[in-house]
C-alpha positions in Angstrom: 185.6 56.6 16.2 186.8 60.0 17.3 187.1 61.9 20.6 187.2 65.6 21.4 184.3 66.4 19.1 183.9 70.2 18.5 181.3 72.2 16.8 182.0 73.5 13.3 184.0 76.7 13.3 184.2 79.6 10.9 187.2 82.0 11.0 189.8 82.3 13.8 192.1 84.6 15.7 194.6 86.8 13.9 197.5 85.2 12.0 200.7 84.4 13.9 204.2 83.8 12.6 206.8 81.6 14.1 204.3 80.0 16.5 205.6 77.2 18.6 203.0 74.5 19.3 202.2 73.2 22.7 202.5 69.4 22.7 199.2 67.6 22.7 198.5 65.5 25.7 197.2 61.9 25.1 196.1 59.0 27.3 198.8 56.8 25.7 202.3 57.6 24.5 202.8 58.8 20.9 203.8 56.1 18.4 206.7 57.2 16.2 207.1 56.2 12.6 210.5 56.4 10.8 211.8 58.6 13.6 215.3 58.4 12.1 214.0 60.6 9.3 212.5 63.2 11.6 214.3 66.4 12.4 212.8 67.9 15.5 213.9 71.4 14.5 211.7 71.1 11.4 208.5 70.5 13.2 206.3 72.6 15.5 207.0 76.0 14.0 205.0 77.9 11.4 207.3 78.8 8.6 207.0 81.2 5.7 207.2 79.3 2.4 210.6 79.5 0.6 209.2 81.0 -2.6 207.7 84.5 -2.2 205.0 83.9 -4.8 203.9 80.5 -3.5 201.2 81.6 -1.0 198.9 83.7 -3.0 195.4 83.5 -1.7 193.9 86.6 -0.1 191.7 84.1 1.8 192.2 80.4 2.8 189.1 78.3 3.4 189.6 74.9 5.0 186.9 72.2 4.9 187.5 69.0 6.8 187.0 66.6 9.8 188.6 66.1 13.2 192.1 66.1 11.7 191.3 69.5 10.3 190.1 70.6 13.7 193.6 69.6 15.0 195.2 71.7 12.2 193.0 74.7 13.1 193.8 74.5 16.8 197.6 74.0 16.2 198.1 76.9 13.8 195.6 79.4 15.2 195.6 81.5 12.1 193.1 83.8 10.4 191.8 81.4 7.8 188.1 80.4 7.5 187.6 76.9 9.0 184.6 74.6 8.5 185.4 71.3 10.2 183.7 68.8 12.5 184.9 65.6 14.2 183.8 62.2 12.7 182.3 63.7 9.6 182.6 62.7 5.9 181.0 63.2 2.5 177.4 63.6 3.6 178.3 66.3 6.1 180.6 68.1 3.7 177.7 68.4 1.1 174.9 69.2 3.6 176.8 71.5 6.0 180.6 71.8 5.6 180.6 73.5 2.2 177.3 75.4 2.5 178.2 77.2 5.7 181.3 78.8 4.2 180.4 79.0 0.5 179.6 82.7 0.7 183.2 83.2 1.8 184.5 81.7 -1.5 185.4 84.5 -3.9 188.2 85.8 -6.1 191.7 85.0 -4.8 190.4 82.4 -2.4 192.1 79.0 -1.9 189.5 76.3 -0.9 191.4 73.5 0.8 189.6 70.2 1.4 190.8 67.6 3.8 188.2 64.8 3.9 187.9 61.1 3.4 189.4 59.2 6.3 186.0 58.6 7.9 184.4 57.2 4.7 186.9 56.0 2.2 184.2 54.1 0.4 182.7 57.4 -0.8 185.6 58.0 -3.1 183.5 58.3 -6.3 181.2 60.7 -4.6 184.1 62.9 -3.4 185.5 63.0 -6.9 182.2 64.0 -8.6 181.3 66.6 -6.0 184.8 68.2 -5.8 185.1 68.4 -9.5 181.8 70.1 -9.8 182.5 72.6 -7.1 186.0 73.3 -8.4 184.5 74.4 -11.7 181.9 76.5 -9.9 184.4 78.1 -7.6 186.8 78.6 -10.5 184.3 80.8 -12.1 184.5 83.0 -9.0 188.2 83.3 -9.3 189.0 80.8 -6.5 191.3 77.8 -6.6 190.4 74.4 -5.2 192.9 72.0 -3.5 192.3 68.5 -2.2 194.8 67.3 0.4 195.4 63.6 0.4 194.3 61.6 3.4 197.2 61.2 5.7 198.5 57.8 7.0 197.3 56.1 10.2 199.0 53.8 12.8 197.2 50.6 13.6 193.8 52.2 13.3 191.0 49.7 13.6 188.7 51.4 11.2 190.9 51.8 8.1 194.3 50.7 6.8 197.0 52.6 5.0 196.5 50.3 2.0 192.9 51.5 1.9 194.0 55.1 2.3 196.5 54.7 -0.5 193.8 53.3 -2.8 191.5 56.3 -2.0 194.3 58.8 -2.6 195.3 57.2 -5.9 191.7 57.4 -7.2 191.4 61.0 -6.1 194.7 62.0 -7.7 193.9 60.3 -11.0 190.4 61.6 -11.3 190.3 65.2 -9.9 189.6 67.8 -12.5 190.1 71.5 -11.9 191.3 70.8 -8.3 195.0 70.6 -7.4 196.0 67.4 -5.5 198.4 68.0 -2.5 200.2 64.7 -1.5 200.5 65.0 2.2 200.4 61.2 2.6 203.8 60.7 0.8 205.3 63.6 2.6 204.5 62.2 6.0 205.6 58.7 5.1 208.9 60.1 3.8 209.7 62.5 6.6 208.3 60.5 9.5 205.3 61.2 11.6 203.6 60.4 14.9 200.0 60.1 16.2 198.4 60.5 19.6 195.9 57.7 19.1 196.6 56.0 15.8 194.7 58.4 13.7 195.0 62.0 15.0 198.3 64.0 14.8 200.0 66.0 17.5 200.4 69.7 17.0 203.9 69.4 15.6 202.7 67.1 12.8 199.6 69.3 12.1 201.9 72.3 11.8 204.2 70.4 9.4 201.1 69.5 7.3 199.9 73.1 7.3 203.4 74.4 6.2 203.4 71.7 3.5 200.0 72.8 2.2 201.0 76.4 2.1 204.2 75.6 0.2 202.0 73.9 -2.5 199.5 76.6 -3.1 200.1 78.2 -6.5 199.2 81.0 -8.8 198.0 83.5 -6.2 199.2 86.9 -5.4 199.3 87.9 -1.7 198.6 85.8 1.3 198.4 85.6 5.1 202.2 86.3 5.4 201.7 89.8 4.0 
């Protein structure tokens, strides 16, 4: 289902501000959605959140799949990254979380971006994330689940299925904050390189949106 499979990564290079992304090449042209809503000046550049107390974590830990790999490569920051192409619930439980769990401590934001590869595991995701959110909360960490983003004519899943998954996650998460990236992308407009993966400009937009919705933390990667 996915190309450009990478090994799981932990940590990255030093943080960078105002980084302009290099457009991602693709074998086929990008497909634009609601392009009349897009403002090119708003995409492709890392931006400090508007509210000084918004980004609060001393450490950001991202756990996800190939879309998260794209996020990692686009922003090139100093977060902790545990992500692998084509993976879903089983990998998250067996590998994705365990390989970074010792990094989760006080003032850590754990940001989970999973589900597009196995939407049928929705109940398992809910149970597992709720249990981990309680456990990590005892360490002083906050847990965030980022909604599955929309696709464009993907043969493996539809936006209707994604919306159903997201609605169930939002309604049933306990102790984890839901970040609605799906609605943001549909509202603002987005593009993909192959129907499912986003170009750097959209990945950076997602990253900025996530940072702007972190809450109740005190410092952060912006210093």
